[in-house]
LUMTILO-123760 format. One record per residue (C-alpha): residue number from 1; z negated, y, x. Coordinates in steps of 0.1 Angstrom, whole numbers. Layout:
<nodes>
@i = NUM; pz = Z; py = Y; px = X
...
</nodes>
This chain:
<nodes>
@i = 1; pz = 249; py = 48; px = 193
@i = 2; pz = 266; py = 75; px = 214
@i = 3; pz = 254; py = 110; px = 223
@i = 4; pz = 284; py = 131; px = 216
@i = 5; pz = 289; py = 169; px = 217
@i = 6; pz = 318; py = 180; px = 196
@i = 7; pz = 326; py = 217; px = 202
@i = 8; pz = 347; py = 219; px = 173
@i = 9; pz = 317; py = 212; px = 150
@i = 10; pz = 298; py = 241; px = 163
@i = 11; pz = 318; py = 272; px = 150
@i = 12; pz = 285; py = 287; px = 140
@i = 13; pz = 269; py = 284; px = 175
@i = 14; pz = 273; py = 310; px = 203
@i = 15; pz = 270; py = 301; px = 239
@i = 16; pz = 242; py = 321; px = 256
@i = 17; pz = 215; py = 315; px = 282
@i = 18; pz = 178; py = 304; px = 274
@i = 19; pz = 154; py = 327; px = 258
@i = 20; pz = 117; py = 327; px = 264
@i = 21; pz = 86; py = 330; px = 241
@i = 22; pz = 80; py = 365; px = 228
@i = 23; pz = 55; py = 387; px = 246
@i = 24; pz = 41; py = 398; px = 212
@i = 25; pz = 34; py = 371; px = 187
@i = 26; pz = 37; py = 378; px = 150
@i = 27; pz = 10; py = 369; px = 125
@i = 28; pz = -2; py = 334; px = 131
@i = 29; pz = 5; py = 325; px = 95
@i = 30; pz = 42; py = 330; px = 101
@i = 31; pz = 41; py = 307; px = 132
@i = 32; pz = 23; py = 281; px = 111
@i = 33; pz = 48; py = 284; px = 84
@i = 34; pz = 76; py = 275; px = 108
@i = 35; pz = 58; py = 248; px = 128
@i = 36; pz = 40; py = 229; px = 101
@i = 37; pz = 67; py = 206; px = 90
@i = 38; pz = 102; py = 194; px = 99
@i = 39; pz = 132; py = 214; px = 86
@i = 40; pz = 163; py = 197; px = 72
@i = 41; pz = 196; py = 205; px = 56
@i = 42; pz = 234; py = 196; px = 55
@i = 43; pz = 255; py = 222; px = 73
@i = 44; pz = 294; py = 226; px = 70
@i = 45; pz = 316; py = 210; px = 96
@i = 46; pz = 352; py = 217; px = 104
@i = 47; pz = 362; py = 182; px = 112
@i = 48; pz = 337; py = 159; px = 95
@i = 49; pz = 322; py = 154; px = 62
@i = 50; pz = 291; py = 176; px = 70
@i = 51; pz = 263; py = 177; px = 95
@i = 52; pz = 228; py = 163; px = 88
@i = 53; pz = 207; py = 188; px = 106
@i = 54; pz = 170; py = 184; px = 115
@i = 55; pz = 149; py = 207; px = 136
@i = 56; pz = 113; py = 206; px = 145
@i = 57; pz = 96; py = 239; px = 158
@i = 58; pz = 65; py = 235; px = 179
@i = 59; pz = 36; py = 258; px = 185
@i = 60; pz = 45; py = 262; px = 222
@i = 61; pz = 78; py = 278; px = 213
@i = 62; pz = 100; py = 249; px = 221
@i = 63; pz = 120; py = 229; px = 195
@i = 64; pz = 139; py = 197; px = 191
@i = 65; pz = 169; py = 195; px = 168
@i = 66; pz = 193; py = 167; px = 158
@i = 67; pz = 229; py = 168; px = 144
@i = 68; pz = 244; py = 138; px = 128
@i = 69; pz = 282; py = 141; px = 120
@i = 70; pz = 289; py = 123; px = 87
@i = 71; pz = 320; py = 103; px = 87
@i = 72; pz = 323; py = 102; px = 126
@i = 73; pz = 309; py = 67; px = 130
@i = 74; pz = 273; py = 80; px = 135
@i = 75; pz = 282; py = 104; px = 163
@i = 76; pz = 252; py = 126; px = 169
@i = 77; pz = 237; py = 153; px = 192
@i = 78; pz = 200; py = 157; px = 202
@i = 79; pz = 191; py = 190; px = 217
@i = 80; pz = 160; py = 207; px = 229
@i = 81; pz = 152; py = 244; px = 238
@i = 82; pz = 130; py = 274; px = 232
@i = 83; pz = 126; py = 295; px = 200
@i = 84; pz = 114; py = 331; px = 196
@i = 85; pz = 110; py = 359; px = 171
@i = 86; pz = 138; py = 384; px = 172
@i = 87; pz = 119; py = 402; px = 144
@i = 88; pz = 93; py = 395; px = 118
@i = 89; pz = 117; py = 375; px = 97
@i = 90; pz = 144; py = 364; px = 122
@i = 91; pz = 140; py = 336; px = 148
@i = 92; pz = 164; py = 327; px = 176
@i = 93; pz = 169; py = 291; px = 190
@i = 94; pz = 184; py = 287; px = 225
@i = 95; pz = 189; py = 257; px = 247
@i = 96; pz = 210; py = 256; px = 280
@i = 97; pz = 243; py = 255; px = 260
@i = 98; pz = 238; py = 267; px = 226
@i = 99; pz = 221; py = 293; px = 206
@i = 100; pz = 217; py = 303; px = 169
@i = 101; pz = 194; py = 323; px = 147
@i = 102; pz = 178; py = 320; px = 112
@i = 103; pz = 162; py = 344; px = 88
@i = 104; pz = 131; py = 335; px = 69
@i = 105; pz = 138; py = 338; px = 32
@i = 106; pz = 111; py = 328; px = 9
@i = 107; pz = 104; py = 290; px = 15
@i = 108; pz = 137; py = 285; px = 32
@i = 109; pz = 155; py = 292; px = 65
@i = 110; pz = 189; py = 306; px = 62
@i = 111; pz = 212; py = 303; px = 92
@i = 112; pz = 229; py = 335; px = 104
@i = 113; pz = 265; py = 339; px = 117
@i = 114; pz = 275; py = 344; px = 153
@i = 115; pz = 269; py = 381; px = 151
@i = 116; pz = 233; py = 376; px = 136
@i = 117; pz = 244; py = 387; px = 101
@i = 118; pz = 240; py = 368; px = 69
@i = 119; pz = 269; py = 348; px = 54
@i = 120; pz = 284; py = 360; px = 22
@i = 121; pz = 264; py = 350; px = -8
@i = 122; pz = 290; py = 325; px = -20
@i = 123; pz = 287; py = 303; px = 11
@i = 124; pz = 251; py = 312; px = 23
@i = 125; pz = 234; py = 282; px = 4
@i = 126; pz = 254; py = 259; px = 27
@i = 127; pz = 235; py = 271; px = 56
@i = 128; pz = 201; py = 268; px = 41
@i = 129; pz = 172; py = 246; px = 54
@i = 130; pz = 141; py = 234; px = 36
@i = 131; pz = 111; py = 214; px = 48
@i = 132; pz = 108; py = 176; px = 45
@i = 133; pz = 76; py = 177; px = 22
@i = 134; pz = 62; py = 145; px = 37
@i = 135; pz = 59; py = 161; px = 71
@i = 136; pz = 39; py = 191; px = 60
@i = 137; pz = 1; py = 189; px = 68
@i = 138; pz = -26; py = 208; px = 49
@i = 139; pz = -42; py = 233; px = 70
@i = 140; pz = -75; py = 249; px = 59
@i = 141; pz = -79; py = 275; px = 87
@i = 142; pz = -48; py = 289; px = 104
@i = 143; pz = -68; py = 306; px = 132
@i = 144; pz = -80; py = 273; px = 145
@i = 145; pz = -45; py = 257; px = 152
@i = 146; pz = -31; py = 283; px = 176
@i = 147; pz = -30; py = 259; px = 205
@i = 148; pz = -21; py = 227; px = 187
@i = 149; pz = 14; py = 211; px = 189
@i = 150; pz = 21; py = 196; px = 155
@i = 151; pz = 40; py = 167; px = 169
@i = 152; pz = 11; py = 156; px = 191
@i = 153; pz = -16; py = 164; px = 166
@i = 154; pz = -3; py = 149; px = 134
@i = 155; pz = -5; py = 112; px = 129
@i = 156; pz = -4; py = 111; px = 92
@i = 157; pz = 16; py = 140; px = 81
@i = 158; pz = 5; py = 146; px = 45
@i = 159; pz = -23; py = 125; px = 32
@i = 160; pz = -24; py = 144; px = -1
@i = 161; pz = 13; py = 136; px = -7
@i = 162; pz = 7; py = 98; px = 1
@i = 163; pz = -23; py = 98; px = -23
@i = 164; pz = -2; py = 114; px = -51
@i = 165; pz = 25; py = 87; px = -44
@i = 166; pz = -4; py = 59; px = -45
@i = 167; pz = -17; py = 72; px = -78
@i = 168; pz = 18; py = 71; px = -92
@i = 169; pz = 20; py = 35; px = -86
@i = 170; pz = 41; py = 35; px = -53
@i = 171; pz = 30; py = 7; px = -30
@i = 172; pz = 53; py = 13; px = 0
@i = 173; pz = 72; py = 43; px = 14
@i = 174; pz = 97; py = 46; px = 43
@i = 175; pz = 120; py = 72; px = 58
@i = 176; pz = 146; py = 77; px = 86
@i = 177; pz = 167; py = 105; px = 101
@i = 178; pz = 203; py = 92; px = 107
@i = 179; pz = 209; py = 108; px = 81
@i = 180; pz = 176; py = 116; px = 63
@i = 181; pz = 166; py = 91; px = 38
@i = 182; pz = 137; py = 79; px = 18
@i = 183; pz = 125; py = 47; px = 1
@i = 184; pz = 98; py = 43; px = -24
@i = 185; pz = 88; py = 8; px = -36
@i = 186; pz = 66; py = 0; px = -67
@i = 187; pz = 63; py = -36; px = -61
@i = 188; pz = 58; py = -43; px = -99
@i = 189; pz = 84; py = -20; px = -112
@i = 190; pz = 112; py = -5; px = -92
@i = 191; pz = 127; py = 5; px = -59
@i = 192; pz = 142; py = 39; px = -53
@i = 193; pz = 165; py = 47; px = -22
@i = 194; pz = 178; py = 82; px = -16
@i = 195; pz = 198; py = 98; px = 13
@i = 196; pz = 208; py = 134; px = 21
@i = 197; pz = 244; py = 126; px = 15
@i = 198; pz = 238; py = 118; px = -21
@i = 199; pz = 234; py = 80; px = -21
@i = 200; pz = 208; py = 73; px = -49
@i = 201; pz = 201; py = 38; px = -58
@i = 202; pz = 173; py = 27; px = -81
@i = 203; pz = 167; py = -10; px = -89
@i = 204; pz = 142; py = -31; px = -105
@i = 205; pz = 115; py = -45; px = -82
@i = 206; pz = 123; py = -77; px = -64
@i = 207; pz = 98; py = -102; px = -49
@i = 208; pz = 96; py = -102; px = -12
@i = 209; pz = 105; py = -133; px = 8
@i = 210; pz = 83; py = -137; px = 39
@i = 211; pz = 99; py = -154; px = 71
@i = 212; pz = 80; py = -182; px = 86
@i = 213; pz = 60; py = -177; px = 117
@i = 214; pz = 66; py = -139; px = 118
@i = 215; pz = 54; py = -108; px = 99
@i = 216; pz = 90; py = -100; px = 84
@i = 217; pz = 95; py = -96; px = 47
@i = 218; pz = 130; py = -94; px = 29
@i = 219; pz = 137; py = -78; px = -4
@i = 220; pz = 170; py = -81; px = -23
@i = 221; pz = 174; py = -59; px = -53
@i = 222; pz = 204; py = -53; px = -75
@i = 223; pz = 214; py = -30; px = -103
@i = 224; pz = 246; py = -17; px = -120
@i = 225; pz = 246; py = 14; px = -97
@i = 226; pz = 241; py = -4; px = -64
@i = 227; pz = 224; py = -30; px = -42
@i = 228; pz = 195; py = -29; px = -17
@i = 229; pz = 186; py = -53; px = 11
@i = 230; pz = 152; py = -41; px = 26
@i = 231; pz = 138; py = -57; px = 58
@i = 232; pz = 102; py = -48; px = 65
@i = 233; pz = 88; py = -58; px = 100
@i = 234; pz = 51; py = -55; px = 109
@i = 235; pz = 54; py = -34; px = 141
@i = 236; pz = 44; py = 1; px = 154
@i = 237; pz = 70; py = 27; px = 146
@i = 238; pz = 72; py = 66; px = 151
@i = 239; pz = 95; py = 90; px = 134
@i = 240; pz = 116; py = 104; px = 163
@i = 241; pz = 117; py = 138; px = 148
@i = 242; pz = 82; py = 145; px = 131
@i = 243; pz = 62; py = 123; px = 155
@i = 244; pz = 45; py = 106; px = 126
@i = 245; pz = 33; py = 71; px = 134
@i = 246; pz = 38; py = 42; px = 110
@i = 247; pz = 28; py = 5; px = 109
@i = 248; pz = 61; py = -10; px = 99
@i = 249; pz = 98; py = -9; px = 110
@i = 250; pz = 122; py = -8; px = 81
@i = 251; pz = 158; py = -14; px = 78
@i = 252; pz = 177; py = -7; px = 45
@i = 253; pz = 212; py = -20; px = 38
@i = 254; pz = 225; py = -1; px = 8
@i = 255; pz = 256; py = -4; px = -12
@i = 256; pz = 265; py = 18; px = -42
@i = 257; pz = 288; py = 6; px = -69
@i = 258; pz = 315; py = 27; px = -55
@i = 259; pz = 313; py = 11; px = -20
@i = 260; pz = 328; py = -22; px = -8
@i = 261; pz = 305; py = -25; px = 22
@i = 262; pz = 268; py = -20; px = 30
@i = 263; pz = 255; py = 10; px = 50
@i = 264; pz = 226; py = 4; px = 73
@i = 265; pz = 197; py = 27; px = 77
@i = 266; pz = 168; py = 23; px = 102
@i = 267; pz = 134; py = 40; px = 100
@i = 268; pz = 96; py = 36; px = 96
@i = 269; pz = 74; py = 27; px = 67
@i = 270; pz = 37; py = 21; px = 55
@i = 271; pz = 20; py = 5; px = 26
@i = 272; pz = 0; py = 30; px = 7
@i = 273; pz = -37; py = 28; px = -1
@i = 274; pz = -63; py = 50; px = -20
@i = 275; pz = -72; py = 76; px = 7
@i = 276; pz = -107; py = 80; px = -8
@i = 277; pz = -115; py = 46; px = 8
@i = 278; pz = -116; py = 63; px = 42
@i = 279; pz = -154; py = 70; px = 42
@i = 280; pz = -189; py = 57; px = 45
@i = 281; pz = -206; py = 38; px = 17
@i = 282; pz = -240; py = 23; px = 12
@i = 283; pz = -244; py = -9; px = -11
@i = 284; pz = -262; py = -5; px = -43
@i = 285; pz = -255; py = -38; px = -61
@i = 286; pz = -242; py = -73; px = -52
@i = 287; pz = -240; py = -103; px = -74
@i = 288; pz = -269; py = -126; px = -71
@i = 289; pz = -293; py = -101; px = -54
@i = 290; pz = -319; py = -75; px = -64
@i = 291; pz = -319; py = -52; px = -35
@i = 292; pz = -351; py = -39; px = -20
@i = 293; pz = -345; py = -15; px = 8
@i = 294; pz = -379; py = -21; px = 25
@i = 295; pz = -372; py = -59; px = 28
@i = 296; pz = -341; py = -53; px = 49
@i = 297; pz = -346; py = -44; px = 86
@i = 298; pz = -318; py = -17; px = 86
@i = 299; pz = -320; py = -8; px = 50
@i = 300; pz = -292; py = -12; px = 24
@i = 301; pz = -259; py = -26; px = 37
@i = 302; pz = -235; py = 2; px = 49
@i = 303; pz = -197; py = 0; px = 53
@i = 304; pz = -173; py = 24; px = 69
@i = 305; pz = -135; py = 22; px = 65
@i = 306; pz = -112; py = 38; px = 91
@i = 307; pz = -77; py = 38; px = 75
@i = 308; pz = -61; py = 56; px = 106
@i = 309; pz = -70; py = 28; px = 129
@i = 310; pz = -72; py = 0; px = 102
@i = 311; pz = -108; py = -8; px = 112
@i = 312; pz = -139; py = -17; px = 93
@i = 313; pz = -174; py = -15; px = 106
@i = 314; pz = -210; py = -15; px = 93
@i = 315; pz = -241; py = -37; px = 88
@i = 316; pz = -256; py = -59; px = 61
@i = 317; pz = -293; py = -51; px = 66
@i = 318; pz = -296; py = -67; px = 102
@i = 319; pz = -267; py = -70; px = 125
@i = 320; pz = -238; py = -47; px = 130
@i = 321; pz = -203; py = -60; px = 126
@i = 322; pz = -167; py = -48; px = 128
@i = 323; pz = -132; py = -60; px = 126
@i = 324; pz = -96; py = -50; px = 117
@i = 325; pz = -84; py = -46; px = 82
@i = 326; pz = -50; py = -45; px = 64
@i = 327; pz = -51; py = -23; px = 32
@i = 328; pz = -21; py = -28; px = 8
@i = 329; pz = -24; py = -12; px = -27
@i = 330; pz = -57; py = -21; px = -42
@i = 331; pz = -64; py = -51; px = -18
@i = 332; pz = -82; py = -52; px = 16
@i = 333; pz = -77; py = -81; px = 39
@i = 334; pz = -105; py = -86; px = 64
@i = 335; pz = -98; py = -102; px = 98
@i = 336; pz = -124; py = -122; px = 117
@i = 337; pz = -156; py = -101; px = 117
@i = 338; pz = -175; py = -98; px = 150
@i = 339; pz = -210; py = -88; px = 152
@i = 340; pz = -244; py = -87; px = 170
@i = 341; pz = -267; py = -119; px = 170
@i = 342; pz = -300; py = -104; px = 160
@i = 343; pz = -324; py = -126; px = 140
@i = 344; pz = -342; py = -108; px = 111
@i = 345; pz = -368; py = -120; px = 86
@i = 346; pz = -343; py = -117; px = 56
@i = 347; pz = -308; py = -130; px = 65
@i = 348; pz = -298; py = -141; px = 29
@i = 349; pz = -281; py = -108; px = 22
@i = 350; pz = -262; py = -107; px = 54
@i = 351; pz = -248; py = -143; px = 51
@i = 352; pz = -237; py = -134; px = 16
@i = 353; pz = -219; py = -103; px = 26
@i = 354; pz = -202; py = -119; px = 57
@i = 355; pz = -192; py = -148; px = 34
@i = 356; pz = -176; py = -125; px = 9
@i = 357; pz = -156; py = -106; px = 35
@i = 358; pz = -148; py = -126; px = 66
@i = 359; pz = -112; py = -136; px = 66
@i = 360; pz = -109; py = -127; px = 29
@i = 361; pz = -87; py = -105; px = 7
@i = 362; pz = -107; py = -86; px = -18
@i = 363; pz = -98; py = -63; px = -45
@i = 364; pz = -112; py = -28; px = -45
@i = 365; pz = -113; py = 2; px = -69
@i = 366; pz = -128; py = 37; px = -66
@i = 367; pz = -142; py = 57; px = -94
@i = 368; pz = -157; py = 90; px = -86
@i = 369; pz = -183; py = 84; px = -59
@i = 370; pz = -185; py = 45; px = -64
@i = 371; pz = -165; py = 18; px = -45
@i = 372; pz = -163; py = -16; px = -61
@i = 373; pz = -153; py = -47; px = -41
@i = 374; pz = -145; py = -80; px = -57
@i = 375; pz = -143; py = -112; px = -36
@i = 376; pz = -140; py = -143; px = -57
@i = 377; pz = -170; py = -144; px = -80
@i = 378; pz = -189; py = -119; px = -59
@i = 379; pz = -190; py = -82; px = -69
@i = 380; pz = -203; py = -54; px = -47
@i = 381; pz = -209; py = -18; px = -58
@i = 382; pz = -213; py = 8; px = -31
@i = 383; pz = -218; py = 46; px = -32
@i = 384; pz = -202; py = 71; px = -9
@i = 385; pz = -227; py = 88; px = 14
@i = 386; pz = -205; py = 108; px = 38
</nodes>
């Protein structure tokens, strides 16, 4: 891909010098409104089909923006600079070569013309930006985030949005930026692929074909309104605009019914899981055992799940153990569990627990404060304690 600057595409940009952060800073809530999330929109273009525009404002009063010129063989510009408040509702963006300004209007940003005035109402909507909902992080206390750069701080952008998708039955989500696109996969029902330039393809779910000797899965799905070829690769991936980290690289080859050729989209993705699993639980029941706390050296078995790092740790009444896990939908796969080598009077519970989890894939469910794990014929019921 080339980095191209097309002056003819920037009629709405005026050349000025760099600006600096304002001496007086407006209400922190206003700053948080701008910096908490990535802004996107499709802007008019004089010699292309439109400009996919993305901008990320940071709390240190710098920004990063990207222009993708539709119909120009994926020509694009990535630009960085500083932003500042010109007034309570107007912000200015300036890099070495380019500058522009926006007015905050409700939940949107509206680009202003070269003189800092609003466009006529008949065309103003074409210069409107909105937030990518998946990049917005819930913040309880605005005053505590004054010195936090969202790109550095946010690893998982919006857990509540992912949880909502999971409860809707979505198993896998992915997205990319050139242009902005999203993919949602319900592995039992349907796949939905949407781009900012109005490609929308929904297909029945298709079974994935896994490559030999590598963690690559290929899905081919087709319906009357288009075709999707989805390649999911187990590898670390980071969104180049929002900074969000993912565990899979994703390529989508999409062809609508009106197209003769596939269009290729690259991005990042992740399998969803029940976010309530991210906690500490103490075991209350296990098939074949009548627990008595006083007979276990460390008390009742305790588990902790860390979904950010895909790690599991805990003890089964005697030894501590830990290991990596993979959580996909309602299933947890435990890798080889490593632990201490203490000898305790009662080792039966520990041996049963390790036998049910080590190198096993188990089904889990959460109901209120109770976590249920099922491994073969063994059922464990745990209660949230943290």
